[in-house]
N, C-alpha and C positions, 0 to 999 in steps of 0.2 A: 268522326266530325259529323258525319250525315245524319247522326241520330239528334243532334242539338244538345246532347248530355256532356258534362265535363267528361274526361277520361277517368277521373276518381269515381264519379257516379257511375259510368258504364261499368268500371271495375268492380264495384261492389255489387250491382245486378249480375255480373258474370258468377261471382263467387257465390250470392243467393241463388242463383239457376243451379249451381253445382250441388249446393246442399238441398235445394230441393228435389234434385233427382237422385238424392240419396250418395252422391259421390263424395265421400268421407275421407279420401285420399288426393283428392284433387283441389289445387289451389291457383287461382291466377294471380300474378304479381304486375301484370301489363295486359293492355288491351288489344295487343298484336298476337299474343301467344309466343313473341319469339325471345322471350328472356329464358335464361337457362335455369332461372329458380321458379318456371312454371312448371307444376309436378301433377301427375296421374300416374295411374296404372295401366295396363292393356284392358283389363276387365271393366274399368271405369270410362275408357275410352269406348267401350262398347256402349256403354251405359250412357254416355252423350251422344255417340254417333246414331243410335236407334232412334231417338226422337226426333234429330234433326234430319235424319234420311227420310222420315216419315212425311216430312214437308215437301209438298210437291215441286216448289220453286227451288229448295237443294238440291232434292234429286236432279231435277232439271239442269240445275248449273252445273252440277259436279260429272256431267256426263258427256258434256261437248267439248271436242278435241279443240276447237277454235271458238272465239266468240268476238264478233265485231260490233263496234258501238262508236256513237259519235258524242263527243265531249260537248258541254256546253258553249264551247268557244267555237264549236263547228270542227274540230280538227278529229279526224278518224282514226278509232284505235284497233288493234286487233291483238288478243289475248290467245296464247298458247297454254292448253292445259299442261300440267307436268307430271299428269298420270298415265303413264306409257301402257298401261294394262287396258285404256278405251280400246285400244287395237288388235288386243290378244284373243285366246280362243277362250278366256272367261268371259262370261256375260254380266258385265258391272253395270249394277243398278244405281250405285251412287258411292261415291269416294272421296279423300282427302289426302294429299301428300303432305309432309312436315319435315322440317328440319330444325334442330337446335344443336348446338353443342354437346350439351350434356346429354342427350337422347339420341344422337345420330340421325340417320334418314329413317323415317317413320311413314306409315301408310295405314288408312282405315278403309276399308271397301266391303260394301254390301254386294254379294255374288248371287247371281240366279242361277241355281243347279237345275238337276233333272227333276221331273214332276212336281215343279213349284216350290221346291225347297230353296230357302233362302238362306244365306249365312250372313255374318258379319265377321271378317277376319283382321285383325291387328298385328303389324309388325312394328318393332319399337327397337331403336339401336343396330339397325343395318349399317355394316360399313360404308357403302357407297349408295350412289343414286341407283346404280343397277342392281345392287344387292336386294334394295326393299322390294323390288319388283318380282326377282325369282324367289324371296323368301315368302311373299304373298302367295305367290303361285303355287309354291310347294306345299304351303301350309292349307291352302284351301282344296288342292286336289287331295292331299292327305283326307282331312275332313270328309268329302264327299265320298271316297273310295273306302273308306273304313266305318261308317255308322251305318245303323241298322235301318235305314230307309230304303236301301239299295234291294 
């Protein structure tokens, strides 16, 4: 609504951006991302997250545990992040949680590791909210412990 575009036009632009990024297996059918027939792959989620996380405003917005603002009406609001890894031992520099029935609990995060190494990890299809965080911690820890940059 804030773009001034119709939902249809915005959806067209979302799908065009996916194509421009080379995301051949990603298709959006609604602007919220909440429809079960929105599809992608873990690899293509990385392809979407990498340029998004390179934008400083997005990195900043995805790393706050809480955010307070005042609506145009003057009413104050406080939003709490659903990314519980922001307070974990992992150094999260950007991230996004998600859930739809067909994909389960999902999470993509950029993690800063030792010696300036950054990785982007993606978890799709976790069974519970808590599982997605455990799955991402296990995956990211395994990557940092098992690749040659150590």
